[in-house]
PLY file of the C-alpha trace (Angstrom):
ply
format ascii 1.0
element vertex 63
property float x
property float y
property float z
element edge 62
property int vertex1
property int vertex2
end_header
51.26 146.26 10.62
54.55 145.72 11.35
56.77 142.96 9.30
58.17 139.91 10.92
61.83 138.53 9.90
63.64 135.78 10.72
67.20 136.30 12.94
68.21 134.73 9.51
67.21 137.74 7.37
68.18 140.27 10.39
72.00 138.50 10.90
72.12 138.43 6.54
71.31 142.14 6.76
73.96 143.04 9.54
76.55 141.18 8.51
75.76 142.76 4.60
75.91 145.71 6.21
79.08 145.15 8.27
81.06 143.59 5.20
80.11 147.37 3.00
81.14 149.52 6.32
84.22 147.24 6.56
85.22 148.17 2.96
85.07 152.02 3.87
82.02 152.49 1.80
78.66 155.02 2.06
75.99 154.11 4.44
73.79 155.28 1.02
74.34 151.69 -0.44
72.09 150.06 1.83
69.45 147.61 -0.57
66.87 147.37 1.55
63.64 148.65 1.63
61.96 147.59 4.54
62.59 149.37 7.38
63.57 146.46 10.37
66.08 145.40 7.57
67.46 148.99 6.98
68.08 149.00 11.10
69.62 146.04 10.87
71.59 146.58 7.87
72.65 150.58 9.19
73.81 148.63 12.79
76.08 146.37 11.03
77.47 149.17 8.65
78.31 150.96 11.89
80.28 148.50 13.31
81.80 147.68 10.38
82.79 151.65 9.49
84.24 151.89 12.51
86.53 148.86 12.37
87.83 150.04 9.28
88.54 153.92 10.29
90.40 152.16 13.57
92.35 150.30 10.63
92.53 153.58 8.77
93.95 155.17 11.68
96.31 152.93 12.48
97.80 152.45 9.20
98.70 156.32 9.19
100.30 156.14 12.58
102.52 153.15 11.06
103.86 155.31 8.59
0 1
1 2
2 3
3 4
4 5
5 6
6 7
7 8
8 9
9 10
10 11
11 12
12 13
13 14
14 15
15 16
16 17
17 18
18 19
19 20
20 21
21 22
22 23
23 24
24 25
25 26
26 27
27 28
28 29
29 30
30 31
31 32
32 33
33 34
34 35
35 36
36 37
37 38
38 39
39 40
40 41
41 42
42 43
43 44
44 45
45 46
46 47
47 48
48 49
49 50
50 51
51 52
52 53
53 54
54 55
55 56
56 57
57 58
58 59
59 60
60 61
61 62
């Protein structure tokens, strides 16, 4: 049976992942064990990590 999650739970998992990625940390730090929340967290992490990588590239180019 597939678990049901509120939009708030999914948004929170996404935002937590995004903050984790923005800090440059590994995706291995996901705190969830529920598959749906893991997917939301990983999506947020990917978005945040892309932004972090862009910032790193910009900083290197500026120096």
